[in-house]
N, C-alpha and C positions, 0 to 999 in steps of 0.2 A: 825210366821212361821207355815207351814203345813208340817208334815212328812207323806210320803206316802210309804206303803210297799205292794208290789205285792206278790201274791202267786197263786198256782194252775197250774203252768206250768209243762211240762213233755213231755214224748215221747208217741205218739199216731199213729196209722196206718191211712192211708188215708181213708177218709169217717167217721172217728171217731169224737168224741166231747170232748171238754174240757171247763171248766169254770174257768176263771181267776177272782181273787178278788183283790181289792186294798183297804186296810184299812188306814184311815186317822186319824191323831191326830194333836192337836194344835188348830189353830183358827177354827172358826165355819165352819164346812164342808159344811153345807147347803147353804152357801153363794157362793160357787164355782161351776162354770161349770167344768165338768171333761171330760178328753179325754183319749183315748188309742192310742198309736203310736207303731210302730214296726220297727225294724232295722235288716235286714238280713246281713250276712257277705258280705263285699265289696259293700254294698248299702247304700244309704242315709236313714235317719229315715223318715218314712212315716206315714201319718195320717191313722187311722183305724176307729175310732168312737168318737162321742162326745154326752154328755147329759147335758142339762142345769140344773140349780140349783134345779128346781122343778121336773125334770124328764119328763116334758111335751114335750120338744123339743129334738129330737134325729137326729143325722146326721151320715152318713156312707160313707166310701169310696166305689166307684163302685165295687171294687174287692171283697168286703165282703158283699155287700148288699144282703139280703135274706138268708145269712148263719150265720151271727153274730148278736147278740142282746146285746145292752148296757142297763144297768139298774142301779138303785141306791137305797139304803136304808139309808135315812138320819138319822134315829133313831140309826142305827148301824155304821154310818160314813163309809160306804163301797160302792164302785162302782164295778160292775161286768161286765164281758164280756163273754157271752155264745157263744161258737164257735162250730158250727155244720158243717158237711160235709167238714171236713178239707182236705186241699190239701197240697202236698209237698211244694208248693210255699208259704204257710202260715208260713213256718219255719222261725223263727226270735226270737229275744229278744223283749218281749212286755213290754212297759212302760205305766204307768198311769201318768197323769199330771193334775194339777189344775190351773184354770184361773178365775180371778174375773172381769176384765175389758176387754171386747171384744165385737165385733159385731158378729152377726150370720154368716156373710160372712167371718169371720176370723177363724172359729173353726178348720180349717185344718192346720193353721199356727202354727208351734212349738213355735215360738217366742212370742206368746200371753200367753203361759203357764208359770207361775212363779215357780211352784213347780213340781218336778219330783221324781218318785220312782227310785229304783235301777235296776228294770227290772227283768223279769222272762223268762226263756228259754222255747220256744215251738218248738218241733221238730216233724215233720210229716213225717213218712216213707211211701215209695211207695210200 
């Protein structure tokens, strides 16, 4: 089992920045590809970003490309999501998730992730 705990959410004005953290415990964190997803009220959960086990490969949703950066520190068992130029439409609960068996063309699929955190709320005011 892998336990994931997100932190760093909060209220920020449009144009501002936040950095989310996801701390992992349990099985070897460095074996897992890690993703961030988000879910706004009344909407389906959507893919935000993914980073592979080594940090070499990163993928982003078009809606956040150029504004968000995913990174990881395997020594600290932590994955990060740096969010800049935030917009009101970025308001959502953000979840981190871990996957071990997947193809690169599957990183946006929630069903390839076996482990999920509880989520952290990000609210962007206009």
